[in-house]
C-alpha positions in Angstrom: 0.0 0.0 0.0 2.9 2.4 0.8 4.3 1.8 -2.7 1.0 2.7 -4.3 0.5 5.8 -2.1 -2.5 4.3 -0.4 -1.0 4.0 3.1 -2.4 6.6 5.4 -0.2 7.3 8.4 -1.6 8.8 11.6 -0.8 12.3 12.6 2.3 12.0 14.8 2.6 15.7 15.8 3.4 16.0 19.4 4.4 12.3 19.7 7.8 11.6 21.4 9.9 8.5 21.5 11.4 7.2 24.8 14.7 5.5 25.1 14.7 1.8 25.6 16.9 0.1 28.2 17.6 -3.6 28.2 18.1 -5.1 31.6 20.5 -8.0 32.3 18.7 -11.3 32.1 17.6 -12.8 35.4 19.7 -15.7 36.7 18.2 -19.1 35.9 17.0 -21.2 38.8 19.2 -24.3 39.3 17.3 -27.6 39.4 17.0 -29.3 42.7 19.0 -32.4 43.3 17.3 -35.6 44.0 17.3 -36.6 47.6 19.3 -39.6 48.7 16.0 -41.4 49.5 14.8 -41.1 46.0 11.4 -40.0 47.1 9.4 -36.8 47.0 6.8 -36.0 49.7 3.8 -33.8 48.9 2.4 -32.7 52.3 -1.0 -31.0 52.9 -2.1 -30.9 56.5 -2.2 -34.5 57.7 -2.0 -36.0 54.2 1.3 -37.1 52.9 1.7 -38.3 49.3 5.1 -40.0 48.8 6.2 -40.2 45.2 9.2 -41.6 43.4 11.7 -38.8 42.8 11.5 -39.6 39.0 7.7 -38.6 39.0 7.1 -36.1 36.1 6.6 -32.5 37.2 3.2 -32.5 35.5 2.0 -35.4 37.7 3.3 -33.7 40.8 1.4 -30.5 39.9 -1.8 -32.5 39.3 -1.5 -34.0 42.8 -0.7 -30.7 44.4 -3.8 -29.1 42.7 -6.0 -32.1 43.9 -4.8 -31.4 47.4 -5.5 -27.7 47.3 -8.7 -26.4 48.9 
């Protein structure tokens, strides 16, 4: 459209640009090491769900959501 002269630009009078600053990237969280027992405990009140340490994170999240009020 610009090549054909059909592009209409908005009136930019009075518009200012602001400088952009890029911050340093946040440090990445280090993964937790597996405990020596090889288990993961999900605890909610009196309920303890003991899982194998190799349980996928998605499954752990599903269980945590199921225990939430």
